[in-house]
MARDRENZA-811429 format. One record per atom (N, C-alpha, C): residue in one letter; atom name; x negated, y, z. Coordinates in nm, 4 decimals. Each point is the difference from the previous one (the first is absolute). Example, Ala and Ser with C-alpha at 12.3 -4.5 7.8 and 13.67 -1.06 7.14 Angstrom:
% residues 2
  res  atom        xx        yy        zz
    A     N   -1.3190   -0.5690    0.7800
    A    CA    0.0890    0.1190    0.0000
    A     C   -0.0900    0.1200    0.0000
    S     N    0.0350    0.1050   -0.0720
    S    CA   -0.0820    0.1190    0.0060
    S     C    0.0770    0.1090    0.0730
% end
This chain:
% residues 90
  res  atom        xx        yy        zz
    X     N   -0.6598   -0.4265   -2.5531
    X    CA   -0.0239   -0.1251    0.0695
    X     C    0.1695    0.0153    0.0851
    X     N    0.0628   -0.1192   -0.0035
    X    CA    0.1297   -0.0026    0.0579
    X     C   -0.0013   -0.0799    0.1089
    X     N    0.0869    0.0013    0.0875
    X    CA    0.0221   -0.1081    0.1133
    X     C   -0.0313   -0.1107   -0.0343
    X     N    0.0625   -0.0773   -0.0957
    X    CA   -0.0247   -0.1355   -0.0520
    X     C   -0.1310   -0.0321   -0.0401
    X     N   -0.0927    0.1144   -0.0524
    X    CA   -0.1418   -0.0209   -0.0332
    X     C   -0.0700   -0.0243    0.1373
    X     N    0.0265    0.0820    0.0730
    X    CA   -0.0730   -0.0032    0.1389
    X     C    0.0242   -0.1288    0.0824
    X     N    0.1390   -0.0535   -0.0003
    X    CA    0.0359   -0.1113    0.0448
    X     C   -0.0856   -0.1200   -0.0663
    X     N   -0.0143   -0.0069   -0.1229
    X    CA   -0.0735   -0.1017   -0.0815
    X     C   -0.1409    0.0146    0.0381
    X     N   -0.0675    0.1015    0.0023
    X    CA   -0.1400    0.0446   -0.0017
    X     C   -0.0538   -0.0621    0.1673
    X     N    0.0869    0.0552    0.1044
    X    CA   -0.0057   -0.0548    0.1449
    X     C    0.0025   -0.1673   -0.0107
    X     N    0.1115   -0.0586   -0.0500
    X    CA    0.0195   -0.1232   -0.0060
    X     C   -0.0912   -0.0771   -0.0474
    X     N   -0.0750    0.0312   -0.1194
    X    CA   -0.0989   -0.0446   -0.0736
    X     C   -0.1542   -0.0163    0.0851
    X     N   -0.0127    0.1091    0.0620
    X    CA   -0.1346    0.0251    0.0560
    X     C   -0.0017   -0.0561    0.1276
    X     N    0.1096   -0.0281    0.0946
    X    CA    0.0112   -0.0509    0.1338
    X     C    0.0509   -0.1530   -0.0051
    X     N    0.0563   -0.0258   -0.1168
    X    CA    0.0863   -0.1395    0.0071
    X     C    0.1093    0.0009    0.0890
    X     N    0.0616    0.0893    0.0328
    X    CA    0.1139    0.0040    0.0798
    X     C    0.1347    0.0219   -0.0964
    X     N    0.0933   -0.0754    0.0443
    X    CA    0.1143    0.0165   -0.0809
    X     C    0.0717    0.1117   -0.0524
    X     N    0.0443   -0.0011   -0.1205
    X    CA    0.0483    0.1419   -0.0538
    X     C    0.1083    0.0601    0.0987
    X     N    0.1025   -0.0996    0.0372
    X    CA    0.1174    0.0542    0.0715
    X     C   -0.0563    0.0488    0.1398
    X     N   -0.1028   -0.0705    0.0708
    X    CA   -0.0424    0.0769    0.1226
    X     C   -0.0706    0.1265   -0.0211
    X     N   -0.0751    0.0358   -0.1000
    X    CA   -0.0724    0.1147   -0.0298
    X     C    0.1193    0.0922   -0.0385
    X     N    0.1103   -0.0174   -0.0600
    X    CA    0.0804    0.0942   -0.0312
    X     C    0.0832    0.0289    0.1169
    X     N    0.0309   -0.0816    0.1000
    X    CA    0.0714    0.0329    0.0990
    X     C   -0.0960    0.0986    0.1077
    X     N   -0.1378   -0.0540    0.0103
    X    CA   -0.0550    0.0965    0.0638
    X     C   -0.0193    0.1423   -0.0411
    X     N   -0.0209    0.0125   -0.1343
    X    CA    0.0212    0.1432   -0.0821
    X     C    0.1110    0.0610    0.0291
    X     N    0.1064   -0.0776   -0.0126
    X    CA    0.1446    0.0735    0.0243
    X     C    0.0124    0.0436    0.1441
    X     N   -0.0500   -0.0730    0.1065
    X    CA    0.0056    0.0348    0.1256
    X     C   -0.0886    0.1147    0.0610
    X     N   -0.1242   -0.0027   -0.0786
    X    CA   -0.0843    0.1395    0.0015
    X     C    0.0673    0.0953   -0.0316
    X     N    0.0661    0.0082   -0.1341
    X    CA    0.0689    0.1252   -0.0191
    X     C    0.1115    0.0575    0.0749
    X     N    0.0867   -0.1075    0.0455
    X    CA    0.0827    0.0404    0.0662
    X     C   -0.0460    0.0780    0.1401
    X     N   -0.1143   -0.0693    0.0601
    X    CA   -0.0846    0.0442    0.1219
    X     C   -0.0400    0.1543   -0.0231
    X     N   -0.0460    0.0016   -0.0915
    X    CA   -0.0422    0.1457   -0.0454
    X     C    0.1074    0.1046   -0.0068
    X     N    0.1274   -0.0524   -0.0775
    X    CA    0.1138    0.1044   -0.0064
    X     C    0.0503    0.0002    0.1143
    X     N    0.0161   -0.0765    0.0796
    X    CA    0.0660    0.0104    0.1282
    X     C   -0.0640    0.1049    0.0944
    X     N   -0.1374   -0.0240   -0.0159
    X    CA   -0.1113    0.0912    0.0914
    X     C    0.0312    0.1469   -0.0299
    X     N   -0.0254    0.0334   -0.1400
    X    CA    0.0356    0.1254   -0.0740
    X     C    0.1241    0.0482    0.0439
    X     N    0.1000   -0.0762    0.0097
    X    CA    0.1629    0.0427    0.0112
    X     C   -0.0117    0.0499    0.1409
    X     N   -0.0768   -0.0674    0.1042
    X    CA    0.0010    0.0609    0.1225
    X     C   -0.1218    0.0769    0.0327
    X     N   -0.0434    0.0782   -0.0808
    X    CA   -0.0962    0.1106   -0.0029
    X     C   -0.1265   -0.0543    0.0690
    X     N   -0.0361   -0.1298   -0.0359
    X    CA   -0.1403   -0.0513    0.0550
    X     C   -0.0742   -0.0231   -0.1250
    X     N   -0.1105    0.0560    0.0085
    X    CA   -0.1123   -0.0219   -0.1099
    X     C   -0.0400   -0.1362   -0.0062
    X     N   -0.0580   -0.0384   -0.1053
    X    CA   -0.0776   -0.1439   -0.0075
    X     C   -0.1297   -0.0088   -0.0681
    X     N   -0.0973   -0.0141    0.0689
    X    CA   -0.1345    0.0170   -0.0141
    X     C   -0.0885   -0.1309   -0.0161
    X     N   -0.0316   -0.0277   -0.1207
    X    CA   -0.0698   -0.1294   -0.0349
    X     C   -0.1438    0.0573   -0.0503
    X     N   -0.1053   -0.0514    0.1034
    X    CA   -0.1300    0.0547   -0.0173
    X     C   -0.0495   -0.0601   -0.0898
    X     N   -0.0907    0.0612   -0.1033
    X    CA   -0.0439   -0.0382   -0.1128
    X     C    0.0831   -0.0121   -0.1193
    X     N    0.1226    0.0547   -0.0007
    X    CA    0.0883    0.0029   -0.0918
    X     C    0.0677    0.1243   -0.0108
    X     N    0.0758    0.0605    0.1028
    X    CA    0.0697    0.1170   -0.0047
    X     C    0.1033    0.0147    0.1080
    X     N    0.0857    0.0999    0.0039
    X    CA    0.0805    0.0464    0.0941
    X     C    0.1422    0.0266   -0.0732
    X     N    0.1063   -0.0562    0.0528
    X    CA    0.1244    0.0284   -0.0218
    X     C    0.0572    0.0853    0.0884
    X     N    0.0222    0.1374   -0.0512
    X    CA    0.0560    0.1090    0.0910
    X     C    0.1138    0.0519   -0.0375
    X     N    0.0525    0.0659    0.1052
    X    CA    0.1329    0.0702   -0.0385
    X     C   -0.0320    0.1434    0.0145
    X     N    0.0198    0.0780   -0.1316
    X    CA   -0.0078    0.1408    0.0054
    X     C    0.1368    0.0760    0.0188
    X     N    0.0035    0.1288    0.0497
    X    CA    0.1003    0.0845    0.0088
    X     C   -0.0075    0.1044   -0.0946
    X     N    0.1070   -0.0035   -0.0706
    X    CA    0.0046    0.1434   -0.1257
    X     C    0.0844    0.0957    0.0605
    X     N   -0.0441    0.1023    0.0222
    X    CA    0.0707    0.1283    0.0528
    X     C    0.1276    0.0356   -0.0764
    X     N    0.0805    0.0677    0.0484
    X    CA    0.0941    0.0488   -0.0538
    X     C   -0.0227    0.1029   -0.1043
    X     N    0.0572    0.0076   -0.0986
    X    CA   -0.0067    0.0696   -0.1103
    X     C    0.1207    0.0558   -0.0895
    X     N   -0.0092    0.1066   -0.0869
    X    CA    0.0868    0.0588   -0.0556
    X     C   -0.0056   -0.0569   -0.1502
    X     N    0.1124   -0.0390   -0.0835
    X    CA   -0.0160   -0.0334   -0.1022
    X     C    0.0848    0.0750   -0.0847
    X     N   -0.0266    0.0096   -0.1554
    X    CA    0.1253    0.0825   -0.0771
    X     C    0.0294   -0.1166   -0.1037
    X     N    0.1386    0.0156   -0.0180
    X    CA    0.0703   -0.0552   -0.1006
    X     C    0.0408    0.0961   -0.1147
    X     N   -0.0860   -0.0156   -0.0854
    X    CA   -0.0214    0.1205   -0.1096
    X     C    0.1221   -0.0038   -0.0895
    X     N    0.0590   -0.1313   -0.0495
    X    CA    0.1117    0.0066   -0.0607
    X     C    0.1392    0.0666    0.0764
    X     N   -0.0045    0.0157    0.1128
    X    CA    0.1239    0.0603    0.0815
    X     C   -0.0665    0.1279    0.0584
    X     N   -0.0982    0.0205   -0.0295
    X    CA   -0.0762    0.1253    0.1026
    X     C    0.0314   -0.0083    0.1358
    X     N   -0.0105   -0.0923    0.0673
    X    CA    0.0247   -0.0140    0.1343
    X     C   -0.1366   -0.0356    0.0804
    X     N   -0.0205    0.0091    0.1293
    X    CA   -0.1023   -0.0480    0.0804
    X     C    0.0558   -0.1019    0.0807
    X     N   -0.0873   -0.1034    0.0404
    X    CA    0.0521   -0.1185    0.0938
    X     C   -0.1144    0.0055    0.1007
    X     N    0.0201   -0.0480    0.1257
    X    CA   -0.0938   -0.0178    0.1124
    X     C    0.0005   -0.1429   -0.0169
    X     N   -0.1472   -0.0644   -0.0056
    X    CA   -0.0175   -0.1378    0.0031
    X     C   -0.0574   -0.0142    0.1514
    X     N    0.0677   -0.0753    0.0835
    X    CA   -0.0490   -0.0311    0.1310
    X     C   -0.1357   -0.0497    0.0318
    X     N   -0.0820    0.0186    0.1008
    X    CA   -0.0932   -0.0800    0.0338
    X     C    0.0209   -0.1493   -0.0181
    X     N   -0.0722   -0.0826   -0.0441
    X    CA    0.0175   -0.1478   -0.0090
    X     C   -0.1621   -0.0733   -0.0142
    X     N    0.0040   -0.1034    0.0409
    X    CA   -0.0972   -0.0795   -0.0090
    X     C   -0.0142   -0.0944   -0.0970
    X     N   -0.1427   -0.0187   -0.0589
    X    CA   -0.0122   -0.0794   -0.0969
    X     C   -0.1263   -0.0981    0.0186
    X     N   -0.0154   -0.1370   -0.0369
    X    CA   -0.1128   -0.0947    0.0080
    X     C   -0.0934    0.0500   -0.0809
    X     N   -0.1084   -0.0217    0.0397
    X    CA   -0.1351    0.0254   -0.0894
    X     C   -0.1172   -0.0907    0.0453
    X     N   -0.0928   -0.0432   -0.0907
    X    CA   -0.1107   -0.0880    0.0061
    X     C   -0.1288    0.0948    0.0030
    X     N   -0.0511   -0.0171    0.0930
    X    CA   -0.1825    0.0924    0.0112
    X     C   -0.0956   -0.1390   -0.0087
    X     N   -0.0547   -0.0174   -0.1022
    X    CA   -0.1037   -0.0870   -0.0142
    X     C   -0.1200    0.0155    0.0641
    X     N   -0.0891   -0.1134    0.0776
    X    CA   -0.1078    0.0306    0.0551
    X     C   -0.1104    0.0272   -0.0811
    X     N   -0.1148    0.0306    0.0651
    X    CA   -0.1118    0.0656   -0.0524
    X     C   -0.0673   -0.1363   -0.0906
    X     N    0.0014   -0.1076    0.0865
    X    CA   -0.0651   -0.1133   -0.0733
    X     C    0.0902   -0.0508   -0.1191
    X     N    0.1562    0.0168    0.0033
    X    CA    0.0775   -0.0242   -0.1172
    X     C   -0.0441    0.0901   -0.0983
    X     N   -0.0024    0.1353    0.0064
    X    CA   -0.0306    0.0964   -0.0822
    X     C   -0.1291   -0.0158   -0.0772
    X     N   -0.1118   -0.0651    0.0649
    X    CA   -0.1278   -0.0113   -0.0297
    X     C    0.0081   -0.1053   -0.0954
    X     N    0.0773   -0.1155    0.0042
    X    CA    0.0026   -0.1122   -0.0804
    X     C    0.0853    0.0474   -0.1344
    X     N    0.0787    0.0632    0.0033
    X    CA    0.0931    0.0293   -0.1203
    X     C   -0.0661    0.1003   -0.0872
    X     N   -0.0903    0.0833    0.0688
    X    CA   -0.0952    0.1128   -0.0805
    X     C   -0.0991   -0.0977   -0.0848
% end
């Protein structure tokens, strides 16, 4: 399912204009991205959590050059579904 499919589905079921639904979804995604960029987790009860995970520093190998490089500690976004979400998907 694409973003356009989601917009069409919401617009059809609620009767709200597609442009308004698209603007709302776009703004929601911006808020989530901005929050994660500022190290703030986003919790949606009954759906899940958008969280920031920290990956530890690690050593990697470049096999073709036979060298090692150090990958510094960095943060990645992640989604953790709620128990209700998981029960419905199963």
